[in-house]
PDB file as gemmi writes it, atoms N, CA and C in Angstrom:
CRYST1    1.000    1.000    1.000  90.00  90.00  90.00 P 1                      
ATOM      1  N   UNK A   1       0.822  -1.185   0.000  1.00  0.00           N  
ATOM      2  CA  UNK A   1       0.000   0.000   0.000  1.00  0.00           C  
ATOM      3  C   UNK A   1       0.874   1.260   0.000  1.00  0.00           C  
ATOM      4  N   UNK A   2       1.910   1.263   0.848  1.00  0.00           N  
ATOM      5  CA  UNK A   2       2.795   2.429   0.901  1.00  0.00           C  
ATOM      6  C   UNK A   2       3.565   2.595  -0.396  1.00  0.00           C  
ATOM      7  N   UNK A   3       3.937   1.475  -1.006  1.00  0.00           N  
ATOM      8  CA  UNK A   3       4.675   1.545  -2.267  1.00  0.00           C  
ATOM      9  C   UNK A   3       3.789   2.144  -3.348  1.00  0.00           C  
ATOM     10  N   UNK A   4       2.514   1.742  -3.373  1.00  0.00           N  
ATOM     11  CA  UNK A   4       1.588   2.291  -4.372  1.00  0.00           C  
ATOM     12  C   UNK A   4       1.391   3.787  -4.158  1.00  0.00           C  
ATOM     13  N   UNK A   5       1.218   4.201  -2.895  1.00  0.00           N  
ATOM     14  CA  UNK A   5       1.039   5.617  -2.609  1.00  0.00           C  
ATOM     15  C   UNK A   5       2.293   6.405  -2.985  1.00  0.00           C  
ATOM     16  N   UNK A   6       3.456   5.860  -2.671  1.00  0.00           N  
ATOM     17  CA  UNK A   6       4.715   6.525  -3.014  1.00  0.00           C  
ATOM     18  C   UNK A   6       4.853   6.659  -4.527  1.00  0.00           C  
ATOM     19  N   UNK A   7       4.528   5.588  -5.257  1.00  0.00           N  
ATOM     20  CA  UNK A   7       4.606   5.644  -6.722  1.00  0.00           C  
ATOM     21  C   UNK A   7       3.619   6.670  -7.267  1.00  0.00           C  
ATOM     22  N   UNK A   8       2.428   6.716  -6.682  1.00  0.00           N  
ATOM     23  CA  UNK A   8       1.422   7.683  -7.115  1.00  0.00           C  
ATOM     24  C   UNK A   8       1.927   9.109  -6.894  1.00  0.00           C  
ATOM     25  N   UNK A   9       2.526   9.356  -5.735  1.00  0.00           N  
ATOM     26  CA  UNK A   9       3.012  10.694  -5.435  1.00  0.00           C  
ATOM     27  C   UNK A   9       4.180  11.099  -6.329  1.00  0.00           C  
ATOM     28  N   UNK A  10       4.905  10.137  -6.857  1.00  0.00           N  
ATOM     29  CA  UNK A  10       5.976  10.455  -7.795  1.00  0.00           C  
ATOM     30  C   UNK A  10       5.442  10.731  -9.194  1.00  0.00           C  
ATOM     31  N   UNK A  11       4.348  10.089  -9.564  1.00  0.00           N  
ATOM     32  CA  UNK A  11       3.794  10.227 -10.907  1.00  0.00           C  
ATOM     33  C   UNK A  11       2.935  11.477 -11.029  1.00  0.00           C  
ATOM     34  N   UNK A  12       2.268  11.893  -9.945  1.00  0.00           N  
ATOM     35  CA  UNK A  12       1.356  13.035  -9.998  1.00  0.00           C  
ATOM     36  C   UNK A  12       2.034  14.300 -10.510  1.00  0.00           C  
ATOM     37  N   UNK A  13       3.234  14.669 -10.037  1.00  0.00           N  
ATOM     38  CA  UNK A  13       3.836  15.898 -10.557  1.00  0.00           C  
ATOM     39  C   UNK A  13       4.096  15.850 -12.063  1.00  0.00           C  
ATOM     40  N   UNK A  14       4.386  14.686 -12.587  1.00  0.00           N  
ATOM     41  CA  UNK A  14       4.606  14.584 -14.030  1.00  0.00           C  
ATOM     42  C   UNK A  14       3.325  14.875 -14.787  1.00  0.00           C  
ATOM     43  N   UNK A  15       2.211  14.347 -14.294  1.00  0.00           N  
ATOM     44  CA  UNK A  15       0.926  14.607 -14.938  1.00  0.00           C  
ATOM     45  C   UNK A  15       0.510  16.053 -14.785  1.00  0.00           C  
ATOM     46  N   UNK A  16       0.764  16.631 -13.620  1.00  0.00           N  
ATOM     47  CA  UNK A  16       0.388  18.015 -13.393  1.00  0.00           C  
ATOM     48  C   UNK A  16       1.254  18.978 -14.187  1.00  0.00           C  
ATOM     49  N   UNK A  17       2.514  18.621 -14.394  1.00  0.00           N  
ATOM     50  CA  UNK A  17       3.395  19.544 -15.096  1.00  0.00           C  
ATOM     51  C   UNK A  17       3.043  19.666 -16.574  1.00  0.00           C  
ATOM     52  N   UNK A  18       2.470  18.624 -17.151  1.00  0.00           N  
ATOM     53  CA  UNK A  18       2.127  18.703 -18.564  1.00  0.00           C  
ATOM     54  C   UNK A  18       0.713  19.215 -18.785  1.00  0.00           C  
ATOM     55  N   UNK A  19      -0.110  19.245 -17.734  1.00  0.00           N  
ATOM     56  CA  UNK A  19      -1.482  19.735 -17.864  1.00  0.00           C  
ATOM     57  C   UNK A  19      -1.483  21.249 -17.729  1.00  0.00           C  
ATOM     58  N   UNK A  20      -2.410  21.920 -18.438  1.00  0.00           N  
ATOM     59  CA  UNK A  20      -2.488  23.370 -18.280  1.00  0.00           C  
ATOM     60  C   UNK A  20      -2.997  23.724 -16.889  1.00  0.00           C  
ATOM     61  N   UNK A  21      -2.542  24.840 -16.389  1.00  0.00           N  
ATOM     62  CA  UNK A  21      -2.959  25.269 -15.051  1.00  0.00           C  
ATOM     63  C   UNK A  21      -4.428  25.664 -15.079  1.00  0.00           C  
ATOM     64  N   UNK A  22      -5.151  25.245 -14.061  1.00  0.00           N  
ATOM     65  CA  UNK A  22      -6.556  25.598 -13.943  1.00  0.00           C  
ATOM     66  C   UNK A  22      -6.674  26.947 -13.248  1.00  0.00           C  
ATOM     67  N   UNK A  23      -7.643  27.731 -13.674  1.00  0.00           N  
ATOM     68  CA  UNK A  23      -7.843  29.033 -13.060  1.00  0.00           C  
ATOM     69  C   UNK A  23      -8.340  28.833 -11.635  1.00  0.00           C  
ATOM     70  N   UNK A  24      -7.709  29.480 -10.692  1.00  0.00           N  
ATOM     71  CA  UNK A  24      -8.077  29.342  -9.292  1.00  0.00           C  
ATOM     72  C   UNK A  24      -8.988  30.483  -8.848  1.00  0.00           C  
ATOM     73  N   UNK A  25      -8.878  31.627  -9.493  1.00  0.00           N  
ATOM     74  CA  UNK A  25      -9.646  32.788  -9.080  1.00  0.00           C  
ATOM     75  C   UNK A  25     -10.288  33.429 -10.303  1.00  0.00           C  
ATOM     76  N   UNK A  26     -11.301  34.230 -10.045  1.00  0.00           N  
ATOM     77  CA  UNK A  26     -11.939  34.969 -11.124  1.00  0.00           C  
ATOM     78  C   UNK A  26     -10.963  36.024 -11.637  1.00  0.00           C  
ATOM     79  N   UNK A  27     -10.938  36.275 -12.952  1.00  0.00           N  
ATOM     80  CA  UNK A  27     -10.003  37.264 -13.483  1.00  0.00           C  
ATOM     81  C   UNK A  27     -10.324  38.664 -12.967  1.00  0.00           C  
ATOM     82  N   UNK A  28      -9.304  39.431 -12.675  1.00  0.00           N  
ATOM     83  CA  UNK A  28      -9.470  40.792 -12.193  1.00  0.00           C  
ATOM     84  C   UNK A  28      -9.701  41.713 -13.385  1.00  0.00           C  
ATOM     85  N   UNK A  29     -10.041  42.954 -13.091  1.00  0.00           N  
ATOM     86  CA  UNK A  29     -10.236  43.941 -14.147  1.00  0.00           C  
ATOM     87  C   UNK A  29      -8.922  44.105 -14.905  1.00  0.00           C  
ATOM     88  N   UNK A  30      -8.987  44.287 -16.241  1.00  0.00           N  
ATOM     89  CA  UNK A  30      -7.757  44.384 -17.031  1.00  0.00           C  
ATOM     90  C   UNK A  30      -6.828  45.506 -16.574  1.00  0.00           C  
ATOM     91  N   UNK A  31      -7.372  46.668 -16.215  1.00  0.00           N  
ATOM     92  CA  UNK A  31      -6.526  47.783 -15.793  1.00  0.00           C  
ATOM     93  C   UNK A  31      -5.824  47.461 -14.480  1.00  0.00           C  
ATOM     94  N   UNK A  32      -6.557  46.849 -13.561  1.00  0.00           N  
ATOM     95  CA  UNK A  32      -5.959  46.499 -12.267  1.00  0.00           C  
ATOM     96  C   UNK A  32      -4.907  45.415 -12.446  1.00  0.00           C  
ATOM     97  N   UNK A  33      -5.172  44.466 -13.332  1.00  0.00           N  
ATOM     98  CA  UNK A  33      -4.211  43.393 -13.575  1.00  0.00           C  
ATOM     99  C   UNK A  33      -2.939  43.943 -14.221  1.00  0.00           C  
ATOM    100  N   UNK A  34      -3.088  44.881 -15.145  1.00  0.00           N  
ATOM    101  CA  UNK A  34      -1.923  45.463 -15.806  1.00  0.00           C  
ATOM    102  C   UNK A  34      -1.092  46.277 -14.821  1.00  0.00           C  
ATOM    103  N   UNK A  35      -1.765  46.968 -13.903  1.00  0.00           N  
ATOM    104  CA  UNK A  35      -1.038  47.765 -12.916  1.00  0.00           C  
ATOM    105  C   UNK A  35      -0.336  46.869 -11.904  1.00  0.00           C  
ATOM    106  N   UNK A  36      -0.984  45.773 -11.528  1.00  0.00           N  
ATOM    107  CA  UNK A  36      -0.400  44.871 -10.535  1.00  0.00           C  
ATOM    108  C   UNK A  36       0.731  44.041 -11.131  1.00  0.00           C  
ATOM    109  N   UNK A  37       0.626  43.681 -12.402  1.00  0.00           N  
ATOM    110  CA  UNK A  37       1.631  42.856 -13.074  1.00  0.00           C  
ATOM    111  C   UNK A  37       2.218  43.622 -14.253  1.00  0.00           C  
ATOM    112  N   UNK A  38       3.282  44.365 -14.030  1.00  0.00           N  
ATOM    113  CA  UNK A  38       3.897  45.067 -15.158  1.00  0.00           C  
ATOM    114  C   UNK A  38       4.451  44.052 -16.150  1.00  0.00           C  
ATOM    115  N   UNK A  39       4.629  44.445 -17.397  1.00  0.00           N  
ATOM    116  CA  UNK A  39       5.136  43.504 -18.394  1.00  0.00           C  
ATOM    117  C   UNK A  39       6.493  42.936 -17.988  1.00  0.00           C  
ATOM    118  N   UNK A  40       6.665  41.662 -18.258  1.00  0.00           N  
ATOM    119  CA  UNK A  40       7.909  40.970 -17.915  1.00  0.00           C  
ATOM    120  C   UNK A  40       8.998  41.352 -18.910  1.00  0.00           C  
ATOM    121  N   UNK A  41      10.182  41.708 -18.415  1.00  0.00           N  
ATOM    122  CA  UNK A  41      11.280  42.018 -19.343  1.00  0.00           C  
ATOM    123  C   UNK A  41      11.615  40.794 -20.195  1.00  0.00           C  
ATOM    124  N   UNK A  42      12.110  41.028 -21.378  1.00  0.00           N  
ATOM    125  CA  UNK A  42      12.410  39.937 -22.310  1.00  0.00           C  
ATOM    126  C   UNK A  42      13.385  38.926 -21.714  1.00  0.00           C  
ATOM    127  N   UNK A  43      14.372  39.371 -20.982  1.00  0.00           N  
ATOM    128  CA  UNK A  43      15.376  38.459 -20.421  1.00  0.00           C  
ATOM    129  C   UNK A  43      14.818  37.595 -19.300  1.00  0.00           C  
ATOM    130  N   UNK A  44      13.613  37.943 -18.769  1.00  0.00           N  
ATOM    131  CA  UNK A  44      13.042  37.207 -17.638  1.00  0.00           C  
ATOM    132  C   UNK A  44      11.880  36.302 -18.059  1.00  0.00           C  
ATOM    133  N   UNK A  45      11.538  36.273 -19.325  1.00  0.00           N  
ATOM    134  CA  UNK A  45      10.377  35.503 -19.793  1.00  0.00           C  
ATOM    135  C   UNK A  45      10.639  34.010 -19.694  1.00  0.00           C  
ATOM    136  N   UNK A  46       9.626  33.275 -19.209  1.00  0.00           N  
ATOM    137  CA  UNK A  46       9.735  31.823 -19.033  1.00  0.00           C  
ATOM    138  C   UNK A  46       8.581  31.092 -19.700  1.00  0.00           C  
ATOM    139  N   UNK A  47       7.834  31.761 -20.563  1.00  0.00           N  
ATOM    140  CA  UNK A  47       6.663  31.118 -21.160  1.00  0.00           C  
ATOM    141  C   UNK A  47       7.027  30.007 -22.134  1.00  0.00           C  
ATOM    142  N   UNK A  48       8.265  29.904 -22.541  1.00  0.00           N  
ATOM    143  CA  UNK A  48       8.680  28.825 -23.424  1.00  0.00           C  
ATOM    144  C   UNK A  48       9.170  27.585 -22.693  1.00  0.00           C  
ATOM    145  N   UNK A  49       9.183  27.629 -21.364  1.00  0.00           N  
ATOM    146  CA  UNK A  49       9.653  26.480 -20.593  1.00  0.00           C  
ATOM    147  C   UNK A  49       8.697  25.309 -20.749  1.00  0.00           C  
ATOM    148  N   UNK A  50       9.250  24.124 -20.901  1.00  0.00           N  
ATOM    149  CA  UNK A  50       8.428  22.927 -21.043  1.00  0.00           C  
ATOM    150  C   UNK A  50       7.787  22.527 -19.714  1.00  0.00           C  
ATOM    151  N   UNK A  51       8.508  22.698 -18.625  1.00  0.00           N  
ATOM    152  CA  UNK A  51       8.026  22.298 -17.307  1.00  0.00           C  
ATOM    153  C   UNK A  51       7.915  23.527 -16.408  1.00  0.00           C  
ATOM    154  N   UNK A  52       6.969  23.509 -15.461  1.00  0.00           N  
ATOM    155  CA  UNK A  52       6.840  24.652 -14.556  1.00  0.00           C  
ATOM    156  C   UNK A  52       8.001  24.696 -13.564  1.00  0.00           C  
ATOM    157  N   UNK A  53       8.071  25.769 -12.842  1.00  0.00           N  
ATOM    158  CA  UNK A  53       9.124  25.919 -11.838  1.00  0.00           C  
ATOM    159  C   UNK A  53       8.980  24.842 -10.765  1.00  0.00           C  
ATOM    160  N   UNK A  54      10.075  24.496 -10.158  1.00  0.00           N  
ATOM    161  CA  UNK A  54      10.074  23.467  -9.120  1.00  0.00           C  
ATOM    162  C   UNK A  54       9.143  23.846  -7.972  1.00  0.00           C  
ATOM    163  N   UNK A  55       9.140  25.101  -7.582  1.00  0.00           N  
ATOM    164  CA  UNK A  55       8.276  25.540  -6.483  1.00  0.00           C  
ATOM    165  C   UNK A  55       6.806  25.336  -6.828  1.00  0.00           C  
ATOM    166  N   UNK A  56       6.432  25.554  -8.084  1.00  0.00           N  
ATOM    167  CA  UNK A  56       5.053  25.333  -8.501  1.00  0.00           C  
ATOM    168  C   UNK A  56       4.698  23.853  -8.416  1.00  0.00           C  
ATOM    169  N   UNK A  57       5.590  22.994  -8.832  1.00  0.00           N  
ATOM    170  CA  UNK A  57       5.344  21.549  -8.751  1.00  0.00           C  
ATOM    171  C   UNK A  57       5.236  21.091  -7.299  1.00  0.00           C  
ATOM    172  N   UNK A  58       6.076  21.628  -6.444  1.00  0.00           N  
ATOM    173  CA  UNK A  58       6.029  21.268  -5.023  1.00  0.00           C  
ATOM    174  C   UNK A  58       4.714  21.723  -4.412  1.00  0.00           C  
ATOM    175  N   UNK A  59       4.292  22.941  -4.727  1.00  0.00           N  
ATOM    176  CA  UNK A  59       3.031  23.461  -4.190  1.00  0.00           C  
ATOM    177  C   UNK A  59       1.858  22.598  -4.632  1.00  0.00           C  
ATOM    178  N   UNK A  60       1.818  22.234  -5.897  1.00  0.00           N  
ATOM    179  CA  UNK A  60       0.726  21.388  -6.393  1.00  0.00           C  
ATOM    180  C   UNK A  60       0.735  20.020  -5.729  1.00  0.00           C  
ATOM    181  N   UNK A  61       1.905  19.464  -5.525  1.00  0.00           N  
ATOM    182  CA  UNK A  61       2.002  18.164  -4.863  1.00  0.00           C  
ATOM    183  C   UNK A  61       1.537  18.260  -3.413  1.00  0.00           C  
ATOM    184  N   UNK A  62       1.877  19.343  -2.737  1.00  0.00           N  
ATOM    185  CA  UNK A  62       1.408  19.535  -1.369  1.00  0.00           C  
ATOM    186  C   UNK A  62      -0.107  19.683  -1.332  1.00  0.00           C  
ATOM    187  N   UNK A  63      -0.676  20.428  -2.274  1.00  0.00           N  
ATOM    188  CA  UNK A  63      -2.136  20.552  -2.341  1.00  0.00           C  
ATOM    189  C   UNK A  63      -2.774  19.186  -2.565  1.00  0.00           C  
ATOM    190  N   UNK A  64      -2.171  18.392  -3.441  1.00  0.00           N  
ATOM    191  CA  UNK A  64      -2.725  17.068  -3.740  1.00  0.00           C  
ATOM    192  C   UNK A  64      -2.704  16.173  -2.513  1.00  0.00           C  
ATOM    193  N   UNK A  65      -1.612  16.176  -1.779  1.00  0.00           N  
ATOM    194  CA  UNK A  65      -1.545  15.313  -0.598  1.00  0.00           C  
ATOM    195  C   UNK A  65      -2.508  15.780   0.480  1.00  0.00           C  
ATOM    196  N   UNK A  66      -2.638  17.092   0.671  1.00  0.00           N  
ATOM    197  CA  UNK A  66      -3.614  17.589   1.636  1.00  0.00           C  
ATOM    198  C   UNK A  66      -5.032  17.245   1.205  1.00  0.00           C  
ATOM    199  N   UNK A  67      -5.318  17.369  -0.087  1.00  0.00           N  
ATOM    200  CA  UNK A  67      -6.655  17.043  -0.588  1.00  0.00           C  
ATOM    201  C   UNK A  67      -6.960  15.558  -0.413  1.00  0.00           C  
ATOM    202  N   UNK A  68      -5.970  14.709  -0.615  1.00  0.00           N  
ATOM    203  CA  UNK A  68      -6.187  13.271  -0.417  1.00  0.00           C  
ATOM    204  C   UNK A  68      -6.523  12.974   1.040  1.00  0.00           C  
ATOM    205  N   UNK A  69      -5.838  13.621   1.954  1.00  0.00           N  
ATOM    206  CA  UNK A  69      -6.119  13.415   3.374  1.00  0.00           C  
ATOM    207  C   UNK A  69      -7.507  13.943   3.722  1.00  0.00           C  
ATOM    208  N   UNK A  70      -7.876  15.097   3.190  1.00  0.00           N  
ATOM    209  CA  UNK A  70      -9.200  15.654   3.458  1.00  0.00           C  
ATOM    210  C   UNK A  70     -10.307  14.806   2.852  1.00  0.00           C  
ATOM    211  N   UNK A  71     -10.056  14.202   1.706  1.00  0.00           N  
ATOM    212  CA  UNK A  71     -11.058  13.310   1.110  1.00  0.00           C  
ATOM    213  C   UNK A  71     -11.322  12.119   2.015  1.00  0.00           C  
ATOM    214  N   UNK A  72     -10.289  11.629   2.673  1.00  0.00           N  
ATOM    215  CA  UNK A  72     -10.477  10.536   3.634  1.00  0.00           C  
ATOM    216  C   UNK A  72     -11.332  11.001   4.804  1.00  0.00           C  
ATOM    217  N   UNK A  73     -11.082  12.210   5.295  1.00  0.00           N  
ATOM    218  CA  UNK A  73     -11.900  12.748   6.378  1.00  0.00           C  
ATOM    219  C   UNK A  73     -13.354  12.901   5.934  1.00  0.00           C  
ATOM    220  N   UNK A  74     -13.558  13.381   4.713  1.00  0.00           N  
ATOM    221  CA  UNK A  74     -14.920  13.561   4.201  1.00  0.00           C  
ATOM    222  C   UNK A  74     -15.653  12.228   4.086  1.00  0.00           C  
ATOM    223  N   UNK A  75     -14.956  11.195   3.684  1.00  0.00           N  
ATOM    224  CA  UNK A  75     -15.591   9.892   3.465  1.00  0.00           C  
ATOM    225  C   UNK A  75     -15.813   9.118   4.761  1.00  0.00           C  
ATOM    226  N   UNK A  76     -15.087   9.446   5.804  1.00  0.00           N  
ATOM    227  CA  UNK A  76     -15.178   8.704   7.064  1.00  0.00           C  
ATOM    228  C   UNK A  76     -16.236   9.342   7.955  1.00  0.00           C  
ATOM    229  N   UNK A  77     -17.344   8.655   8.173  1.00  0.00           N  
ATOM    230  CA  UNK A  77     -18.447   9.177   8.981  1.00  0.00           C  
ATOM    231  C   UNK A  77     -18.087   9.266  10.464  1.00  0.00           C  
ATOM    232  N   UNK A  78     -17.018   8.617  10.877  1.00  0.00           N  
ATOM    233  CA  UNK A  78     -16.602   8.691  12.282  1.00  0.00           C  
ATOM    234  C   UNK A  78     -15.950  10.032  12.607  1.00  0.00           C  
ATOM    235  N   UNK A  79     -15.517  10.756  11.590  1.00  0.00           N  
ATOM    236  CA  UNK A  79     -14.899  12.070  11.790  1.00  0.00           C  
ATOM    237  C   UNK A  79     -16.013  13.107  11.879  1.00  0.00           C  
ATOM    238  N   UNK A  80     -15.963  13.938  12.913  1.00  0.00           N  
ATOM    239  CA  UNK A  80     -17.049  14.904  13.138  1.00  0.00           C  
ATOM    240  C   UNK A  80     -17.111  15.945  12.019  1.00  0.00           C  
ATOM    241  N   UNK A  81     -18.326  16.424  11.764  1.00  0.00           N  
ATOM    242  CA  UNK A  81     -18.534  17.428  10.720  1.00  0.00           C  
ATOM    243  C   UNK A  81     -17.804  18.732  11.037  1.00  0.00           C  
ATOM    244  N   UNK A  82     -17.783  19.110  12.308  1.00  0.00           N  
ATOM    245  CA  UNK A  82     -17.087  20.346  12.689  1.00  0.00           C  
ATOM    246  C   UNK A  82     -15.594  20.265  12.372  1.00  0.00           C  
ATOM    247  N   UNK A  83     -15.006  19.123  12.639  1.00  0.00           N  
ATOM    248  CA  UNK A  83     -13.585  18.930  12.348  1.00  0.00           C  
ATOM    249  C   UNK A  83     -13.330  19.029  10.843  1.00  0.00           C  
ATOM    250  N   UNK A  84     -14.199  18.377  10.057  1.00  0.00           N  
ATOM    251  CA  UNK A  84     -14.031  18.402   8.596  1.00  0.00           C  
ATOM    252  C   UNK A  84     -14.194  19.821   8.069  1.00  0.00           C  
ATOM    253  N   UNK A  85     -15.213  20.547   8.543  1.00  0.00           N  
ATOM    254  CA  UNK A  85     -15.421  21.925   8.098  1.00  0.00           C  
ATOM    255  C   UNK A  85     -14.213  22.799   8.423  1.00  0.00           C  
ATOM    256  N   UNK A  86     -13.690  22.640   9.636  1.00  0.00           N  
ATOM    257  CA  UNK A  86     -12.535  23.444  10.041  1.00  0.00           C  
ATOM    258  C   UNK A  86     -11.327  23.139   9.158  1.00  0.00           C  
ATOM    259  N   UNK A  87     -11.098  21.882   8.852  1.00  0.00           N  
ATOM    260  CA  UNK A  87      -9.968  21.502   7.993  1.00  0.00           C  
ATOM    261  C   UNK A  87     -10.167  22.000   6.566  1.00  0.00           C  
ATOM    262  N   UNK A  88     -11.397  21.943   6.069  1.00  0.00           N  
ATOM    263  CA  UNK A  88     -11.674  22.453   4.720  1.00  0.00           C  
ATOM    264  C   UNK A  88     -11.452  23.963   4.659  1.00  0.00           C  
ATOM    265  N   UNK A  89     -11.864  24.682   5.704  1.00  0.00           N  
ATOM    266  CA  UNK A  89     -11.643  26.128   5.729  1.00  0.00           C  
ATOM    267  C   UNK A  89     -10.153  26.451   5.783  1.00  0.00           C  
ATOM    268  N   UNK A  90      -9.413  25.698   6.564  1.00  0.00           N  
ATOM    269  CA  UNK A  90      -7.964  25.907   6.652  1.00  0.00           C  
ATOM    270  C   UNK A  90      -7.304  25.648   5.297  1.00  0.00           C  
ATOM    271  N   UNK A  91      -7.714  24.573   4.630  1.00  0.00           N  
ATOM    272  CA  UNK A  91      -7.176  24.257   3.307  1.00  0.00           C  
ATOM    273  C   UNK A  91      -7.563  25.343   2.304  1.00  0.00           C  
ATOM    274  N   UNK A  92      -8.790  25.856   2.422  1.00  0.00           N  
ATOM    275  CA  UNK A  92      -9.235  26.932   1.547  1.00  0.00           C  
ATOM    276  C   UNK A  92      -8.408  28.198   1.712  1.00  0.00           C  
ATOM    277  N   UNK A  93      -7.992  28.481   2.947  1.00  0.00           N  
ATOM    278  CA  UNK A  93      -7.124  29.649   3.165  1.00  0.00           C  
ATOM    279  C   UNK A  93      -5.765  29.447   2.508  1.00  0.00           C  
ATOM    280  N   UNK A  94      -5.307  28.220   2.472  1.00  0.00           N  
ATOM    281  CA  UNK A  94      -4.016  27.930   1.836  1.00  0.00           C  
ATOM    282  C   UNK A  94      -4.120  28.066   0.321  1.00  0.00           C  
ATOM    283  N   UNK A  95      -5.190  27.504  -0.261  1.00  0.00           N  
ATOM    284  CA  UNK A  95      -5.330  27.489  -1.719  1.00  0.00           C  
ATOM    285  C   UNK A  95      -5.941  28.762  -2.281  1.00  0.00           C  
ATOM    286  N   UNK A  96      -6.643  29.535  -1.446  1.00  0.00           N  
ATOM    287  CA  UNK A  96      -7.306  30.736  -1.936  1.00  0.00           C  
ATOM    288  C   UNK A  96      -8.648  30.449  -2.577  1.00  0.00           C  
ATOM    289  N   UNK A  97      -9.192  29.258  -2.338  1.00  0.00           N  
ATOM    290  CA  UNK A  97     -10.497  28.873  -2.885  1.00  0.00           C  
ATOM    291  C   UNK A  97     -11.417  28.484  -1.747  1.00  0.00           C  
ATOM    292  N   UNK A  98     -12.715  28.494  -2.010  1.00  0.00           N  
ATOM    293  CA  UNK A  98     -13.689  27.964  -1.055  1.00  0.00           C  
ATOM    294  C   UNK A  98     -13.752  26.459  -1.285  1.00  0.00           C  
ATOM    295  N   UNK A  99     -13.211  25.682  -0.360  1.00  0.00           N  
ATOM    296  CA  UNK A  99     -13.114  24.233  -0.537  1.00  0.00           C  
ATOM    297  C   UNK A  99     -14.292  23.515   0.106  1.00  0.00           C  
ATOM    298  N   UNK A 100     -14.774  22.500  -0.580  1.00  0.00           N  
ATOM    299  CA  UNK A 100     -15.791  21.587  -0.068  1.00  0.00           C  
ATOM    300  C   UNK A 100     -15.296  20.176  -0.332  1.00  0.00           C  
ATOM    301  N   UNK A 101     -16.023  19.206   0.209  1.00  0.00           N  
ATOM    302  CA  UNK A 101     -15.625  17.818  -0.054  1.00  0.00           C  
ATOM    303  C   UNK A 101     -15.677  17.523  -1.557  1.00  0.00           C  
ATOM    304  N   UNK A 102     -16.642  18.110  -2.255  1.00  0.00           N  
ATOM    305  CA  UNK A 102     -16.756  17.880  -3.698  1.00  0.00           C  
ATOM    306  C   UNK A 102     -15.633  18.572  -4.473  1.00  0.00           C  
ATOM    307  N   UNK A 103     -15.182  19.738  -4.008  1.00  0.00           N  
ATOM    308  CA  UNK A 103     -14.142  20.466  -4.748  1.00  0.00           C  
ATOM    309  C   UNK A 103     -12.775  19.799  -4.640  1.00  0.00           C  
ATOM    310  N   UNK A 104     -12.620  18.865  -3.718  1.00  0.00           N  
ATOM    311  CA  UNK A 104     -11.334  18.183  -3.561  1.00  0.00           C  
ATOM    312  C   UNK A 104     -11.019  17.291  -4.754  1.00  0.00           C  
ATOM    313  N   UNK A 105     -12.028  16.970  -5.560  1.00  0.00           N  
ATOM    314  CA  UNK A 105     -11.789  16.145  -6.754  1.00  0.00           C  
ATOM    315  C   UNK A 105     -10.938  16.867  -7.789  1.00  0.00           C  
ATOM    316  N   UNK A 106     -10.845  18.190  -7.688  1.00  0.00           N  
ATOM    317  CA  UNK A 106     -10.042  18.967  -8.643  1.00  0.00           C  
ATOM    318  C   UNK A 106      -8.552  18.701  -8.495  1.00  0.00           C  
ATOM    319  N   UNK A 107      -8.174  18.126  -7.380  1.00  0.00           N  
ATOM    320  CA  UNK A 107      -6.759  17.884  -7.135  1.00  0.00           C  
ATOM    321  C   UNK A 107      -6.428  16.478  -7.506  1.00  0.00           C  
TER     322      UNK A 107                                                      
END                                                                             
């Protein structure tokens, strides 16, 4: 069982790195977005990279492992609803989304 989970955790970043990033938040107004994100200098552009940055892959893997643990809490009726709600809210603060047991399937 541990070997399967370990293999799964090694394969997930490969699948996530080739998939397009999903939008996490609603798009902001174009003027506000342009002011907040000035154009990237040519020497700093990374849009041609085949794989995302290591930090992005690590963050996604951490979200996936937390979501897997929360899915177990959601499925286990012995775990109190208050505990599950509190953990979902905490996870939502980390991801910046409103998380529910159903939204954990996105990970």
